N, CA and C atoms as a LAMMPS dump frame, in Angstrom:
ITEM: TIMESTEP
0
ITEM: NUMBER OF ATOMS
441
ITEM: BOX BOUNDS ff ff ff
-5.0000000000000000e+02 5.0000000000000000e+02
-5.0000000000000000e+02 5.0000000000000000e+02
-5.0000000000000000e+02 5.0000000000000000e+02
ITEM: ATOMS id mol type element x y z
1 1 1 N -112.895 116.541 339.474
2 1 2 C -113.825 117.65 339.358
3 1 3 C -115.136 117.1 338.811
4 2 1 N -116.232 117.472 339.433
5 2 2 C -117.539 116.941 339.053
6 2 3 C -118.323 117.909 338.191
7 3 1 N -117.657 118.847 337.587
8 3 2 C -118.331 119.804 336.734
9 3 3 C -118.036 119.409 335.29
10 4 1 N -119.045 119.436 334.483
11 4 2 C -118.857 119.069 333.095
12 4 3 C -119.166 120.254 332.207
13 5 1 N -118.269 120.494 331.299
14 5 2 C -118.469 121.551 330.327
15 5 3 C -118.631 120.891 328.968
16 6 1 N -119.62 121.281 328.259
17 6 2 C -119.845 120.705 326.948
18 6 3 C -119.867 121.833 325.936
19 7 1 N -118.984 121.766 324.975
20 7 2 C -118.973 122.757 323.904
21 7 3 C -120.245 122.624 323.079
22 8 1 N -120.563 123.654 322.374
23 8 2 C -121.8 123.656 321.594
24 8 3 C -121.879 122.449 320.667
25 9 1 N -120.777 122.042 320.089
26 9 2 C -120.81 120.894 319.185
27 9 3 C -121.188 119.622 319.923
28 10 1 N -120.781 119.498 321.176
29 10 2 C -121.114 118.322 321.961
30 10 3 C -122.487 118.444 322.612
31 11 1 N -123.073 119.605 322.483
32 11 2 C -124.367 119.897 323.086
33 11 3 C -125.454 118.959 322.561
34 12 1 N -125.191 118.326 321.435
35 12 2 C -126.205 117.515 320.788
36 12 3 C -126.304 116.101 321.324
37 13 1 N -125.775 115.832 322.486
38 13 2 C -125.962 114.51 323.074
39 13 3 C -127.455 114.233 323.084
40 14 1 N -127.827 113.13 322.582
41 14 2 C -129.221 112.956 322.175
42 14 3 C -130.133 112.279 323.16
43 15 1 N -131.306 112.85 323.21
44 15 2 C -132.463 112.156 323.751
45 15 3 C -133.616 112.355 322.779
46 16 1 N -133.278 112.63 321.521
47 16 2 C -134.329 112.97 320.57
48 16 3 C -135.309 111.826 320.347
49 17 1 N -134.841 110.594 320.376
50 17 2 C -135.781 109.482 320.194
51 17 3 C -136.775 109.438 321.334
52 18 1 N -136.278 109.592 322.568
53 18 2 C -137.223 109.594 323.685
54 18 3 C -138.07 110.845 323.651
55 19 1 N -137.541 111.937 323.145
56 19 2 C -138.335 113.164 323.037
57 19 3 C -139.522 112.926 322.108
58 20 1 N -139.262 112.255 321.008
59 20 2 C -140.359 111.97 320.092
60 20 3 C -141.35 111.002 320.727
61 21 1 N -140.84 110.062 321.488
62 21 2 C -141.72 109.099 322.14
63 21 3 C -142.65 109.786 323.132
64 22 1 N -142.208 110.87 323.729
65 22 2 C -143.037 111.592 324.678
66 22 3 C -143.878 112.665 324.002
67 23 1 N -143.822 112.743 322.674
68 23 2 C -144.716 113.621 321.946
69 23 3 C -144.351 115.092 322.003
70 24 1 N -143.075 115.401 322.109
71 24 2 C -142.68 116.799 322.118
72 24 3 C -143.02 117.466 320.793
73 25 1 N -143.336 118.719 320.868
74 25 2 C -143.608 119.472 319.65
75 25 3 C -142.343 119.527 318.81
76 26 1 N -142.501 119.715 317.552
77 26 2 C -141.365 119.749 316.65
78 26 3 C -140.697 121.115 316.571
79 27 1 N -141.143 122.092 317.335
80 27 2 C -140.523 123.416 317.277
81 27 3 C -139.168 123.378 317.959
82 28 1 N -138.194 123.935 317.319
83 28 2 C -136.837 123.993 317.839
84 28 3 C -136.369 125.435 317.789
85 29 1 N -135.422 125.757 318.653
86 29 2 C -134.844 127.097 318.658
87 29 3 C -133.332 126.989 318.553
88 30 1 N -132.723 127.998 317.991
89 30 2 C -131.268 128.062 317.896
90 30 3 C -130.706 128.136 319.307
91 31 1 N -129.645 127.395 319.573
92 31 2 C -129.129 127.26 320.932
93 31 3 C -128.773 128.587 321.602
94 32 1 N -128.405 129.589 320.866
95 32 2 C -128.034 130.879 321.458
96 32 3 C -129.236 131.78 321.731
97 33 1 N -130.444 131.288 321.425
98 33 2 C -131.645 132.068 321.735
99 33 3 C -132.382 131.515 322.948
100 34 1 N -131.812 130.492 323.598
101 34 2 C -132.429 129.955 324.815
102 34 3 C -132.358 131.015 325.908
103 35 1 N -133.358 131.023 326.776
104 35 2 C -133.466 132.02 327.849
105 35 3 C -133.462 131.359 329.219
106 36 1 N -133.045 132.106 330.233
107 36 2 C -133.136 131.571 331.595
108 36 3 C -134.566 131.145 331.919
109 37 1 N -134.669 130.081 332.7
110 37 2 C -135.91 129.453 333.154
111 37 3 C -136.595 128.659 332.042
112 38 1 N -135.876 128.403 330.955
113 38 2 C -136.414 127.511 329.927
114 38 3 C -135.833 126.121 330.139
115 39 1 N -136.66 125.127 329.94
116 39 2 C -136.233 123.738 329.992
117 39 3 C -136.115 123.239 328.56
118 40 1 N -135.07 122.471 328.314
119 40 2 C -134.806 122.051 326.946
120 40 3 C -134.455 120.579 326.876
121 41 1 N -134.647 120.038 325.686
122 41 2 C -134.22 118.698 325.331
123 41 3 C -133.25 118.889 324.18
124 42 1 N -132.064 118.3 324.3
125 42 2 C -131.113 118.426 323.202
126 42 3 C -131.647 117.678 321.987
127 43 1 N -131.244 118.116 320.814
128 43 2 C -131.705 117.53 319.56
129 43 3 C -130.48 117.013 318.818
130 44 1 N -130.374 115.709 318.671
131 44 2 C -129.158 115.116 318.117
132 44 3 C -128.974 115.373 316.633
133 45 1 N -130.043 115.54 315.914
134 45 2 C -129.926 115.673 314.468
135 45 3 C -129.368 117.023 314.039
136 46 1 N -129.376 117.981 314.918
137 46 2 C -128.867 119.306 314.598
138 46 3 C -128.265 119.909 315.866
139 47 1 N -126.937 119.857 316.016
140 47 2 C -126.312 120.21 317.281
141 47 3 C -126.525 121.641 317.764
142 48 1 N -126.895 122.54 316.914
143 48 2 C -127.084 123.918 317.352
144 48 3 C -128.55 124.285 317.538
145 49 1 N -129.405 123.277 317.543
146 49 2 C -130.83 123.507 317.751
147 49 3 C -131.29 122.699 318.948
148 50 1 N -132.126 123.295 319.766
149 50 2 C -132.66 122.627 320.949
150 50 3 C -134.176 122.737 320.93
151 51 1 N -134.794 121.881 321.67
152 51 2 C -136.245 121.889 321.766
153 51 3 C -136.624 122.427 323.144
154 52 1 N -137.355 123.526 323.18
155 52 2 C -137.831 124.084 324.438
156 52 3 C -139.126 123.364 324.791
157 53 1 N -139.186 122.842 326.014
158 53 2 C -140.361 122.106 326.474
159 53 3 C -140.785 122.667 327.827
160 54 1 N -142.014 122.421 328.246
161 54 2 C -142.413 122.832 329.595
162 54 3 C -141.539 122.111 330.625
163 55 1 N -141.221 122.783 331.702
164 55 2 C -140.408 122.158 332.747
165 55 3 C -141.135 120.99 333.407
166 56 1 N -142.432 120.922 333.247
167 56 2 C -143.188 119.779 333.763
168 56 3 C -142.919 118.517 332.952
169 57 1 N -142.322 118.658 331.774
170 57 2 C -141.978 117.51 330.938
171 57 3 C -140.809 116.763 331.598
172 58 1 N -141.016 115.523 332.035
173 58 2 C -139.958 114.806 332.747
174 58 3 C -138.739 114.488 331.894
175 59 1 N -138.857 114.588 330.574
176 59 2 C -137.753 114.256 329.678
177 59 3 C -136.785 115.414 329.441
178 60 1 N -137.079 116.621 329.952
179 60 2 C -136.12 117.702 329.707
180 60 3 C -134.79 117.336 330.373
181 61 1 N -133.696 117.633 329.675
182 61 2 C -132.392 117.234 330.185
183 61 3 C -131.465 118.415 330.49
184 62 1 N -131.93 119.621 330.283
185 62 2 C -131.171 120.812 330.637
186 62 3 C -132.121 121.917 331.057
187 63 1 N -131.674 122.721 331.992
188 63 2 C -132.435 123.885 332.44
189 63 3 C -131.528 125.1 332.366
190 64 1 N -131.907 126.062 331.539
191 64 2 C -131.111 127.278 331.404
192 64 3 C -131.347 128.128 332.645
193 65 1 N -130.299 128.346 333.419
194 65 2 C -130.456 129.12 334.647
195 65 3 C -129.815 130.493 334.584
196 66 1 N -128.958 130.748 333.62
197 66 2 C -128.331 132.077 333.553
198 66 3 C -127.869 132.392 332.143
199 67 1 N -127.898 133.653 331.831
200 67 2 C -127.3 134.202 330.628
201 67 3 C -126.29 135.227 331.138
202 68 1 N -125.017 135.009 330.833
203 68 2 C -123.951 135.896 331.297
204 68 3 C -123.15 136.381 330.088
205 69 1 N -122.251 137.306 330.312
206 69 2 C -121.42 137.824 329.229
207 69 3 C -119.958 137.582 329.537
208 70 1 N -119.241 137.07 328.546
209 70 2 C -117.857 136.641 328.73
210 70 3 C -116.811 137.733 328.739
211 71 1 N -117.163 138.93 328.298
212 71 2 C -116.228 140.035 328.359
213 71 3 C -115.466 140.34 327.079
214 72 1 N -115.671 139.6 326.006
215 72 2 C -114.967 139.893 324.763
216 72 3 C -115.826 140.691 323.781
217 73 1 N -117.037 141.043 324.19
218 73 2 C -117.904 141.853 323.327
219 73 3 C -118.169 141.159 322.009
220 74 1 N -118.026 141.895 320.916
221 74 2 C -118.231 141.312 319.592
222 74 3 C -116.897 140.996 318.923
223 75 1 N -115.819 141.034 319.723
224 75 2 C -114.491 140.675 319.213
225 75 3 C -114.341 139.171 319.096
226 76 1 N -113.127 138.744 318.846
227 76 2 C -112.851 137.332 318.674
228 76 3 C -113.059 136.583 319.986
229 77 1 N -113.869 135.52 319.966
230 77 2 C -114.063 134.731 321.183
231 77 3 C -112.737 134.099 321.629
232 78 1 N -112.629 133.755 322.886
233 78 2 C -111.391 133.137 323.379
234 78 3 C -111.221 131.723 322.831
235 79 1 N -110.03 131.184 323.023
236 79 2 C -109.795 129.784 322.672
237 79 3 C -110.716 128.916 323.526
238 80 1 N -110.855 127.668 323.16
239 80 2 C -111.742 126.765 323.9
240 80 3 C -111.338 126.671 325.37
241 81 1 N -110.052 126.546 325.656
242 81 2 C -109.624 126.404 327.057
243 81 3 C -109.846 127.689 327.844
244 82 1 N -109.604 128.829 327.24
245 82 2 C -109.849 130.109 327.917
246 82 3 C -111.363 130.316 328.074
247 83 1 N -112.128 129.985 327.048
248 83 2 C -113.581 130.083 327.128
249 83 3 C -114.135 129.207 328.232
250 84 1 N -113.578 128.008 328.373
251 84 2 C -114.003 127.102 329.437
252 84 3 C -113.761 127.728 330.81
253 85 1 N -112.587 128.32 330.994
254 85 2 C -112.273 128.946 332.285
255 85 3 C -113.221 130.104 332.581
256 86 1 N -113.5 130.915 331.564
257 86 2 C -114.424 132.052 331.743
258 86 3 C -115.828 131.54 332.052
259 87 1 N -116.313 130.592 331.25
260 87 2 C -117.66 130.056 331.429
261 87 3 C -117.799 129.377 332.79
262 88 1 N -116.802 128.615 333.18
263 88 2 C -116.855 127.914 334.468
264 88 3 C -117.016 128.914 335.611
265 89 1 N -116.178 129.922 335.618
266 89 2 C -116.245 130.921 336.691
267 89 3 C -117.595 131.629 336.696
268 90 1 N -118.053 132.075 335.533
269 90 2 C -119.302 132.826 335.463
270 90 3 C -120.527 131.961 335.754
271 91 1 N -120.569 130.751 335.206
272 91 2 C -121.738 129.891 335.395
273 91 3 C -121.835 129.376 336.827
274 92 1 N -120.72 128.973 337.414
275 92 2 C -120.775 128.495 338.797
276 92 3 C -121.103 129.633 339.759
277 93 1 N -120.587 130.808 339.477
278 93 2 C -120.914 131.976 340.303
279 93 3 C -122.402 132.311 340.191
280 94 1 N -122.934 132.267 338.98
281 94 2 C -124.36 132.553 338.774
282 94 3 C -125.217 131.521 339.494
283 95 1 N -124.829 130.244 339.438
284 95 2 C -125.6 129.208 340.121
285 95 3 C -125.628 129.476 341.626
286 96 1 N -124.467 129.777 342.204
287 96 2 C -124.41 130.022 343.642
288 96 3 C -125.21 131.266 344.026
289 97 1 N -125.122 132.303 343.207
290 97 2 C -125.885 133.534 343.471
291 97 3 C -127.396 133.264 343.43
292 98 1 N -127.839 132.466 342.475
293 98 2 C -129.269 132.17 342.328
294 98 3 C -129.812 131.239 343.402
295 99 1 N -129.001 130.288 343.825
296 99 2 C -129.496 129.255 344.731
297 99 3 C -129.032 129.425 346.173
298 100 1 N -127.969 130.18 346.385
299 100 2 C -127.41 130.331 347.727
300 100 3 C -126.504 129.185 348.133
301 101 1 N -126.196 128.266 347.215
302 101 2 C -125.288 127.156 347.526
303 101 3 C -124.542 126.74 346.261
304 102 1 N -123.39 126.076 346.429
305 102 2 C -122.655 125.612 345.25
306 102 3 C -123.399 124.483 344.542
307 103 1 N -123.006 124.231 343.323
308 103 2 C -123.598 123.153 342.53
309 103 3 C -123.324 121.813 343.214
310 104 1 N -124.365 121.006 343.462
311 104 2 C -124.157 119.693 344.095
312 104 3 C -123.309 118.774 343.214
313 105 1 N -122.612 117.829 343.837
314 105 2 C -121.746 116.903 343.096
315 105 3 C -122.506 116.003 342.138
316 106 1 N -123.793 115.83 342.343
317 106 2 C -124.593 114.956 341.48
318 106 3 C -125.089 115.66 340.229
319 107 1 N -124.867 116.961 340.149
320 107 2 C -125.314 117.731 338.995
321 107 3 C -124.12 118.35 338.292
322 108 1 N -124.311 118.699 337.045
323 108 2 C -123.273 119.353 336.259
324 108 3 C -123.842 120.559 335.552
325 109 1 N -123.054 121.143 334.712
326 109 2 C -123.48 122.332 333.98
327 109 3 C -122.956 122.265 332.558
328 110 1 N -123.634 122.957 331.694
329 110 2 C -123.198 123.173 330.315
330 110 3 C -123.074 124.665 330.124
331 111 1 N -122.169 125.05 329.278
332 111 2 C -122.086 126.446 328.865
333 111 3 C -121.826 126.45 327.371
334 112 1 N -122.464 127.346 326.678
335 112 2 C -122.191 127.489 325.264
336 112 3 C -122.249 128.946 324.884
337 113 1 N -121.435 129.296 323.891
338 113 2 C -121.319 130.674 323.445
339 113 3 C -121.097 130.67 321.944
340 114 1 N -121.182 131.831 321.312
341 114 2 C -121.098 131.895 319.848
342 114 3 C -119.762 131.432 319.282
343 115 1 N -119.833 130.827 318.126
344 115 2 C -118.63 130.541 317.354
345 115 3 C -118.117 131.85 316.769
346 116 1 N -116.819 131.905 316.421
347 116 2 C -116.299 133.116 315.756
348 116 3 C -117.024 133.36 314.442
349 117 1 N -117.072 134.607 314.037
350 117 2 C -117.698 134.96 312.768
351 117 3 C -119.099 135.495 312.95
352 118 1 N -120.023 134.984 312.135
353 118 2 C -121.389 135.504 312.116
354 118 3 C -122.092 135.363 313.466
355 119 1 N -121.873 134.249 314.167
356 119 2 C -122.533 134.078 315.471
357 119 3 C -122.047 135.131 316.47
358 120 1 N -120.735 135.376 316.499
359 120 2 C -120.206 136.389 317.422
360 120 3 C -120.673 137.772 317.022
361 121 1 N -120.746 138.037 315.733
362 121 2 C -121.239 139.336 315.28
363 121 3 C -122.667 139.556 315.772
364 122 1 N -123.466 138.519 315.727
365 122 2 C -124.873 138.651 316.132
366 122 3 C -125.085 138.569 317.646
367 123 1 N -124.415 137.624 318.318
368 123 2 C -124.691 137.357 319.734
369 123 3 C -123.616 137.869 320.696
370 124 1 N -122.518 138.381 320.173
371 124 2 C -121.48 138.947 321.027
372 124 3 C -120.863 137.917 321.955
373 125 1 N -120.715 138.307 323.221
374 125 2 C -120.049 137.449 324.209
375 125 3 C -121.038 136.712 325.117
376 126 1 N -122.206 136.46 324.597
377 126 2 C -123.267 135.767 325.348
378 126 3 C -122.82 134.348 325.712
379 127 1 N -122.976 134.003 326.971
380 127 2 C -122.726 132.643 327.443
381 127 3 C -124.017 132.165 328.106
382 128 1 N -124.494 131.004 327.689
383 128 2 C -125.709 130.433 328.251
384 128 3 C -125.296 129.295 329.183
385 129 1 N -125.76 129.374 330.428
386 129 2 C -125.434 128.373 331.45
387 129 3 C -126.66 127.509 331.706
388 130 1 N -126.475 126.192 331.704
389 130 2 C -127.605 125.306 331.981
390 130 3 C -127.204 124.178 332.917
391 131 1 N -128.176 123.734 333.678
392 131 2 C -128.037 122.625 334.619
393 131 3 C -128.305 121.327 333.887
394 132 1 N -127.624 120.256 334.294
395 132 2 C -127.823 118.924 333.728
396 132 3 C -127.393 117.887 334.743
397 133 1 N -127.7 116.622 334.481
398 133 2 C -127.208 115.542 335.332
399 133 3 C -125.717 115.353 335.094
400 134 1 N -125.044 114.794 336.076
401 134 2 C -123.622 114.476 335.978
402 134 3 C -123.427 113.04 336.446
403 135 1 N -122.651 112.224 335.853
404 135 2 C -121.759 112.502 334.74
405 135 3 C -122.401 112.289 333.372
406 136 1 N -123.506 111.553 333.305
407 136 2 C -124.179 111.327 332.026
408 136 3 C -125.377 112.256 331.908
409 137 1 N -125.568 112.801 330.713
410 137 2 C -126.767 113.607 330.501
411 137 3 C -127.963 112.657 330.542
412 138 1 N -129.002 113.068 331.239
413 138 2 C -130.189 112.234 331.409
414 138 3 C -131.365 113.144 331.722
415 139 1 N -132.581 112.645 331.56
416 139 2 C -133.744 113.465 331.916
417 139 3 C -133.661 113.911 333.37
418 140 1 N -134.061 115.155 333.604
419 140 2 C -134.032 115.722 334.957
420 140 3 C -135.308 115.414 335.732
421 141 1 N -136.359 114.984 335.048
422 141 2 C -137.627 114.746 335.722
423 141 3 C -138.477 116.017 335.693
424 142 1 N -139.732 115.913 336.134
425 142 2 C -140.622 117.073 336.058
426 142 3 C -140.215 118.179 337.04
427 143 1 N -140.518 119.402 336.665
428 143 2 C -140.276 120.549 337.539
429 143 3 C -138.973 121.271 337.236
430 144 1 N -138.781 122.357 337.973
431 144 2 C -137.574 123.192 337.861
432 144 3 C -136.63 122.774 338.972
433 145 1 N -135.372 122.495 338.668
434 145 2 C -134.445 121.918 339.627
435 145 3 C -133.387 122.878 340.15
436 146 1 N -133.402 124.097 339.702
437 146 2 C -132.422 125.08 340.175
438 146 3 C -133.032 125.772 341.393
439 147 1 N -132.739 125.27 342.588
440 147 2 C -133.248 125.888 343.815
441 147 3 C -132.106 126.128 344.75
């Protein structure tokens, strides 16, 4: 299977050194506040914070293409394996709906959702779907790649 799912804790795969080398602003946002059509660079020093950059920035390594809801509301989030199954179905379906074709084998996806407790109370069953390179996370290059 050429689809990669990365839990929020693993979301921090780093390009922060190269991000600094390219002069990215120091503003970061909490990972659950990312919006569709935002391009981001993961931030290794803080796994739940990402840096939103212009999509013209060639160093962005993820593109948020969908915000979906997992169906558990503000209740207890599913186990990691159940969450993966839900996120996979919803994110791949959203990608196909947006682009008219399945995710290419050369690309992957990330999905992240709130941890149990305060995050779930605040963000509910929000799942954020983003595009990335597969199998290694790497800069996507300039522009928006979800077509």
